[in-house]
Phi, psi and omega in degrees: 000131178280170181300326180270009179075038182252148177232149183203153168259149188302122164069015184225308193216138176229126186227138179214142172267143183290334180212148182277346180216156182210150176253124180248134179264125179308130179087000181228172182256135173227129184248142177231117181296143179229120186266132179236127179236131177271107179269357183276192186250001182230159175293130183231144178246138186236144168238157193241134176228134180263129180245148180120180184290337180275003187297331185288339180233029174235138178225161173237129185237123357287164180285335177225156184214132174249131184232145175277159178303131178082356179264162184216148178215165181246137172244160183253125173265109188256131178255126177229076177289136179282156182268075175201166187292355181292338180249102185290152177285148182134185185266137182226129176280149178215168180214146176248112183272112184260111184249120174289141177283340180283153187284332185279347182265152181251152183285160177239138182233097173282144185246154176199186180229137172240132181257120178273123184287140176286152172222150180251129172211119184232134169236154182218158180213138177263119184236123343283168177287331180227138177227166178215156180175181187265311187259323184198162175249147181234132183225166174227140177252120177264119184250118180257120179268102179258016173271189184246014177221155175299147191226137171239114183258152176267138183244126181222160177216151178225136183266145180286340180223172179266010185269357182209144174258137186243116181226150169262149179287341176217148181280335182229162180214127181260132183231128178285158179298135176072016176232173179236148178228156187238144173225139181275141179236134180237142179244118181236118177292151182289327180231151175279144180257104184284312180207162178118197185280138177304146179256131179260124174250124179257151178208174179223134172255131186243122178252112187246106176296157178285159181270132176295159184294127181079006183235166175281148182293140181292160182291139180291157174265123183254122180245130182262138179213174180210156173221126184258115182275118180272156172287141178302314176270116181294163185295328189278353182298313181297322177298318181296321177297316179296316180295325176293323182293316182297312183299322178295323176296319180297311174303317181296317178296322179298321179293312183285337182271328185240306189287317181298312180296329178293325184288322179292320183295317181295324175298316178294322181293337180290336180274086184272166176301326181298321178294319181292318180300315180293333180285328185264335186286324184303301183299324182296315180297319176298326179287326177294318179299318183297315184295323181296316181292323178298314183295319177301318182294325179294315178301316182294329184277352182292126181276327183250116178289114179229164178280352183294324183290351184299316181288345179302311176300323184294320179294329178282340184275322187298317182293326181285343184280319185300308182296333181285340181269321185293316177299323180295330179288321177295321184294334179281345181289138178278131175287153178288146174304150181292148178287144183251134175296141186216147178214159179205161181211158177206147178239133181238133176244133179221140178272166180286128180079169176084014178089177181268171181222138185240161179211135185265120183273324186210137170241121181290124181293168177291147179073017179232163172223123177269127176260099184282123178237337186221140176227132171233123180245132186238137175233071191293331182276349185076034180291168179239142183152206181227143174234134180231129179252122183242152179248220182295132177070019177081010178294134181283130175263310181221144168226121189232145170270125186297328184286355184263358181201163170249316178226125183223121178239148181223142183231132186246125176292319173263113186298150172271119187271127178245111184288179180297136181089346181284158183229149175246119190232143174247126179247128185242132172240106186273126173255329183206132180275129178283172181229110180294158181283136180052044180215152173305146180289127179281161184267337187223161173286153181215122181227147180235149182229131175237128179250151178217141181173202178234150176249116184254128175283136180263000181260135183273000000 
């Protein structure tokens, strides 16, 4: 290279650049003059080729040049670096190959350096924009460096309220050109929410790029986000506890109303006449044998044979004979079959006016007796009127006003006996149809009756 930046082949071509280095701004054009002189004795045509990493975005205008002997002209080497991360910032060497079209001339390659100026372009995204949880919220900030130089951005956050703290896991984030990097952001509420309505915490994440030398800092990227703090005790927990309590009450009522009487009845039925006979016959027989032996002993010990001792054996035999006959008669009696738990139900619907309406819940079969121990009457709609429950022969068991209850149950220590052929009936007289909550209005009153007890056979 000559002092003036000229290159030449002997006696034919001289080429020189006006400057050995140039700065190119991405997205803009920068030109560098190139002087070409024909030092030969014939007309010569030259073509230009750019070599180096910048060849994709560098051109020479005009692309070919014809010169007379001893003449010189200037062409423009134009640099157009694109504004994207594919062209990194910094210095890049290049060369312009000037090729004569004649065969006897050799090409000349003047060299230089182009410096690509850095530029900053940053985008960011909050993922997710909204989160929810019990103890804390978790987010990620994705920072995308669309510039042509490595970038270190500052990360800060500010909360919309004082009820939550917003922090980044790192205060800065370094991002290479054309790449993205992630930083974690955490939202922690100041107080725990045990129950109640969820609380919404808003915040902003700020991504601040550095300021280029001698320039104003670019505007920071502000990302809006939110975190919904959920209650530790979920909303459905009170309802679940109430439901569990009601279920426990139902099971308890079922035990005392159905299973416990059946267990007691089975225990009573286990005491059969055979068991009673076996328990009472043993002592009586032993007593008879003792009396007989005593009577015999007394007769043998009498020294003077007189007729007076004669009734003594008779008196000792009669008491022993009576117990031996009675238990045997009891043992021959057949026990009754055990009582079986039984239940029945009926639903009666009645309209307003037009008289009452009845429904039969149970008709006792022939050869049976129903022992009624439990009654449950339900008025789920909240109707108004009268309900009457009758037993055998139309005898009233219960008379209730519908407006006084929704569910009403009764348990009898002494069972109500309904003989064979008897019926348990519910009669409803509707005066006003109720309206359930959050449900369509019904057209008629509706009541239900549930019976519980045991069915005892009267045949031995």
